[in-house]
C-alpha positions in Angstrom: 0.0 0.0 0.0 2.8 2.4 0.8 4.4 1.9 -2.7 1.0 2.8 -4.3 0.7 6.0 -2.1 4.3 7.0 -2.9 3.7 6.4 -6.6 0.5 8.5 -6.5 2.3 11.4 -4.9 5.3 11.1 -7.3 2.8 11.2 -10.2 1.1 14.2 -8.7 4.4 16.1 -8.5 5.0 15.5 -12.2 1.7 17.3 -12.9 2.7 20.4 -11.0 4.3 22.3 -14.0 1.0 22.2 -15.9 -1.4 23.1 -13.1 0.3 25.6 -10.8 -2.7 26.5 -8.7 -6.2 25.1 -8.4 -7.4 27.3 -11.3 -4.1 28.5 -12.9 -2.6 26.8 -15.8 0.9 27.0 -17.1 1.4 29.1 -20.3 3.9 27.1 -22.3 4.9 26.8 -25.9 1.7 26.0 -27.8 -0.7 27.5 -25.2 -1.7 30.4 -27.4 -2.8 28.0 -30.1 -4.8 26.0 -27.4 -6.5 29.2 -26.3 -7.5 30.2 -29.8 -8.5 26.8 -30.9 -10.7 26.2 -27.9 -12.6 29.4 -28.7 -13.1 28.9 -32.4 -15.9 31.2 -33.6 -16.0 33.1 -30.2 -14.7 36.6 -29.5 -12.5 36.9 -26.4 -10.1 39.3 -24.7 -6.6 38.2 -23.8 -5.0 40.3 -21.1 -1.3 40.1 -20.3 -0.1 41.4 -16.9 2.5 41.2 -14.2 2.6 41.6 -10.4 5.4 44.2 -10.8 3.3 46.4 -13.1 1.3 49.1 -11.3 -0.8 49.9 -14.4 -1.6 46.2 -14.6 -3.0 46.4 -11.1 -5.3 49.2 -12.1 -6.4 47.3 -15.1 -7.1 44.1 -13.1 -9.1 46.1 -10.7 -11.2 47.6 -13.5 -11.7 44.2 -15.1 -12.8 42.9 -11.7 -15.3 45.7 -11.4 -16.7 44.8 -14.9 -16.5 41.0 -14.4 -20.2 40.5 -14.7 -20.0 41.7 -18.3 -17.7 38.8 -19.2 -18.5 35.2 -19.7 -16.2 32.5 -18.4 -15.0 32.0 -21.9 -14.4 35.5 -23.2 -11.7 36.7 -20.8 -8.3 35.0 -20.6 -5.7 36.4 -18.2 -2.0 35.6 -18.6 0.5 36.5 -16.0 4.0 37.0 -17.4 5.5 36.4 -13.9 7.9 33.7 -12.9 6.1 30.4 -12.5 7.8 29.9 -9.1 5.6 32.5 -7.6 2.0 31.4 -8.4 0.6 32.2 -4.9 1.3 35.9 -5.3 -0.2 35.9 -8.8 -3.3 34.0 -7.6 -3.8 36.3 -4.6 -4.0 39.3 -7.0 -6.4 37.4 -9.2 -8.6 36.4 -6.3 -8.5 39.9 -4.7 -9.8 41.3 -8.0 -12.5 38.6 -8.2 -11.2 37.3 -11.5 -10.7 33.7 -10.4 -13.6 32.3 -12.4 -11.9 33.1 -15.7 -9.1 31.2 -17.4 -5.9 32.2 -15.7 -2.4 31.2 -16.9 1.1 32.0 -15.9 4.3 32.0 -18.1 6.0 28.7 -17.4 9.0 28.7 -19.6 12.4 30.2 -18.9 12.6 31.4 -22.5 9.9 34.0 -22.2 10.8 35.6 -25.6 9.5 32.4 -27.3 6.2 32.7 -25.4 5.9 36.4 -26.3 6.6 35.7 -29.9 3.9 33.0 -30.0 1.4 35.5 -28.7 2.5 38.2 -31.0 5.8 38.5 -33.0 5.5 42.3 -32.7 5.1 42.4 -28.9 8.3 43.2 -27.0 7.0 42.7 -23.5 5.4 46.1 -22.6 2.6 45.7 -20.0 -0.3 45.8 -19.6 -1.0 44.4 -23.1 -4.4 43.2 -24.3 -5.7 41.5 -27.5 -9.3 41.9 -28.6 -10.2 38.8 -30.6 -13.3 39.0 -32.9 -15.4 35.9 -33.5 -13.3 35.2 -36.7 -10.2 35.7 -34.6 -9.0 38.9 -36.2 -7.3 40.6 -33.3 -6.5 44.1 -32.2 -3.6 44.7 -29.8 -3.5 47.5 -27.3 -0.7 48.4 -24.9 -1.5 50.4 -21.7 -4.5 50.3 -19.4 -7.8 49.5 -21.1 -10.3 52.3 -20.7 -13.9 51.5 -19.8 -15.0 53.1 -23.1 -12.8 50.7 -25.1 -14.1 47.7 -23.1 -17.7 48.9 -23.7 -17.2 49.2 -27.4 -15.7 45.7 -27.5 -18.6 44.2 -25.5 -21.1 45.8 -27.9 -19.2 44.6 -31.0 -18.8 41.1 -29.6 -22.5 40.7 -28.9 -23.5 41.6 -32.5 -22.0 38.5 -34.0 
């Protein structure tokens, strides 16, 4: 029985890189393709942020205030922070009441590759957001999203 329990916990430890917190998933090479493929035909907003970015905290607070406007599928939050610090990232997500949405954290030491897979023209400035239409044309925006910009996106995404 002890061998089985040990094997179980060893297997559980192997899974830690993919699920870093109860509701936080690792963002690794290929994750952007997973996100877009799983939302085929659906508009969504991808928000990139970091715990070391004061404007990101303002944006997360605003998104938390507007959370009732989002469905669980049309908001994806990606922390560009070190995957060794998921508790701090999760605390910010939970404090802003954004824990019901898809949350991911960069989990590759080669962050340039992850940034390139999101957008070859993105050089890491934060906050950064991508508005995806239902046909997955996207519009990038650097800086804090204004309420007016979010309202326009909500209206446009409902028309389709």
